[in-house]
C-alpha positions as CSV (number, residue, x, y, z in Angstrom):
1,M,18.4,7.7,-12.3
2,L,20.1,7.1,-8.9
3,V,18.1,4.6,-6.7
4,I,18.0,5.9,-3.2
5,H,15.8,3.2,-1.7
6,R,13.9,0.1,-2.9
7,C,11.4,-2.1,-1.1
8,M,8.5,-4.5,-1.7
9,A,5.2,-2.7,-2.1
10,K,1.6,-3.2,-3.0
11,A,0.2,-0.5,-5.3
12,G,-3.3,0.5,-6.1
13,V,-4.5,3.2,-8.5
14,Y,-7.8,5.1,-7.9
15,D,-9.8,8.0,-9.3
16,A,-9.4,11.0,-7.0
17,G,-13.0,11.9,-7.2
18,G,-14.6,8.5,-7.0
19,G,-13.1,7.1,-3.8
20,Q,-11.7,3.7,-3.3
21,P,-14.0,0.9,-4.7
22,A,-15.0,-1.9,-2.4
23,L,-13.3,-4.6,-4.4
24,S,-10.2,-2.5,-5.3
25,W,-7.9,-5.0,-3.6
26,L,-8.5,-7.3,-6.6
27,R,-6.5,-4.9,-8.9
28,I,-3.6,-4.3,-6.5
29,R,-0.2,-5.1,-8.0
30,R,2.8,-6.2,-6.1
31,G,6.5,-5.4,-6.9
32,I,9.6,-3.5,-6.0
33,L,9.1,0.3,-5.4
34,Q,12.2,2.3,-6.2
35,V,12.6,5.8,-4.8
36,T,15.1,7.5,-7.1
37,D,16.5,11.0,-7.1
38,T,13.9,12.0,-9.8
39,A,10.9,9.7,-9.6
40,L,9.0,6.8,-8.0
41,V,9.3,3.7,-10.1
42,M,7.4,0.4,-9.8
43,G,7.6,-1.9,-12.8
44,D,6.3,0.1,-15.8
45,L,4.9,2.9,-13.6
46,T,7.1,6.0,-13.3
47,I,5.9,9.0,-11.3
48,R,8.2,12.0,-11.7
49,Y,8.4,14.2,-8.6
50,E,7.4,17.4,-10.5
51,K,4.1,15.7,-11.6
52,I,3.1,15.1,-7.9
53,D,0.4,17.5,-6.7
54,E,0.2,16.1,-3.2
55,A,2.0,13.3,-1.3
56,L,0.9,11.9,2.1
57,L,2.8,9.3,4.1
58,L,0.3,7.6,6.4
59,S,1.7,5.5,9.2
60,T,-0.5,2.6,10.3
61,R,-0.5,-0.4,12.5
62,K,-2.2,-3.7,11.6
63,W,-2.1,-6.5,14.2
64,F,0.7,-4.7,16.1
65,I,2.8,-4.5,12.9
66,P,3.7,-1.0,11.7
67,G,3.5,0.0,8.1
68,Y,3.2,2.9,5.8
69,V,0.9,4.0,2.9
70,L,2.5,6.5,0.5
71,R,-0.5,8.2,-1.2
72,V,0.5,10.2,-4.2
73,R,-2.0,12.4,-6.1
74,C,-1.2,13.3,-9.7
75,G,-4.0,15.3,-11.3
76,S,-7.2,13.2,-10.9
77,T,-5.3,9.9,-10.1
78,I,-4.3,8.6,-6.7
79,H,-1.5,6.0,-6.3
80,D,-1.4,4.1,-3.0
81,F,1.9,2.3,-2.2
82,C,1.7,0.1,0.9
83,V,5.2,-0.5,2.2
84,N,6.5,-2.2,5.3
85,W,8.0,-0.4,8.2
86,G,11.6,0.8,7.8
87,R,13.9,3.6,8.9
88,F,13.9,5.0,5.4
89,W,10.3,6.3,5.7
90,Q,11.0,8.0,9.0
91,G,13.7,10.3,7.4
92,E,13.6,12.9,4.7
93,L,12.2,12.0,1.3
94,P,13.4,13.4,-2.1
95,F,9.9,15.0,-2.6
96,P,7.6,17.1,-0.4
97,V,5.4,14.9,1.7
98,R,2.9,15.5,4.5
99,R,3.0,12.9,7.3
100,M,-0.1,11.6,9.2
101,K,-1.2,8.7,11.4
102,A,-4.1,6.6,10.0
103,K,-6.2,3.7,11.1
104,V,-6.6,0.7,8.8
105,R,-10.2,0.2,7.7
106,W,-11.6,-3.2,6.9
107,T,-14.1,-3.6,4.1
108,W,-16.9,-6.1,4.3
109,S,-15.4,-8.1,1.4
110,A,-12.0,-8.2,3.1
111,L,-13.6,-9.5,6.4
112,A,-15.7,-12.1,4.5
113,L,-12.6,-13.3,2.6
114,R,-10.6,-13.6,5.9
115,A,-13.5,-15.4,7.6
116,A,-13.8,-17.9,4.7
117,L,-10.0,-18.5,4.8
118,A,-10.0,-19.0,8.6
119,A,-13.0,-21.5,8.2
120,A,-11.1,-23.4,5.5
121,V,-8.0,-23.7,7.6
122,L,-10.0,-24.8,10.7
123,Y,-11.8,-27.4,8.6
124,W,-8.6,-28.7,7.2
125,L,-7.1,-29.0,10.7
126,W,-10.2,-30.8,12.0
127,A,-10.2,-33.2,9.0
128,R,-6.5,-33.9,9.3
129,F,-6.1,-34.2,13.1
130,G,-9.5,-34.1,14.6
131,R,-10.9,-37.5,13.6
């Protein structure tokens, strides 16, 4: 297998009919995504290009930072690979892909976690420097 591109990625796996569960971010794995001449490879996951039924490359922006979500459907399984911005994703890919722009949606659990984290940081700053 010839590696064409590699990058850090977050990957989630979902059932195509069920949608993305609210707490699905708990099961996201992180690692190096390798785009080879025959397959997408991330750790022990290998998706051969001939097994891909549909591939979407969603371009997003979160807090002014561009990024991409490569959504690959194989049968009844969807694999989402969240990757950072890079010139590679703007060019041709070794498999058929449809490109779209998308907005990032925030779930209530993600908002609550961020609010709790911000409150903890503010409390730590106040306890350390505010007295």
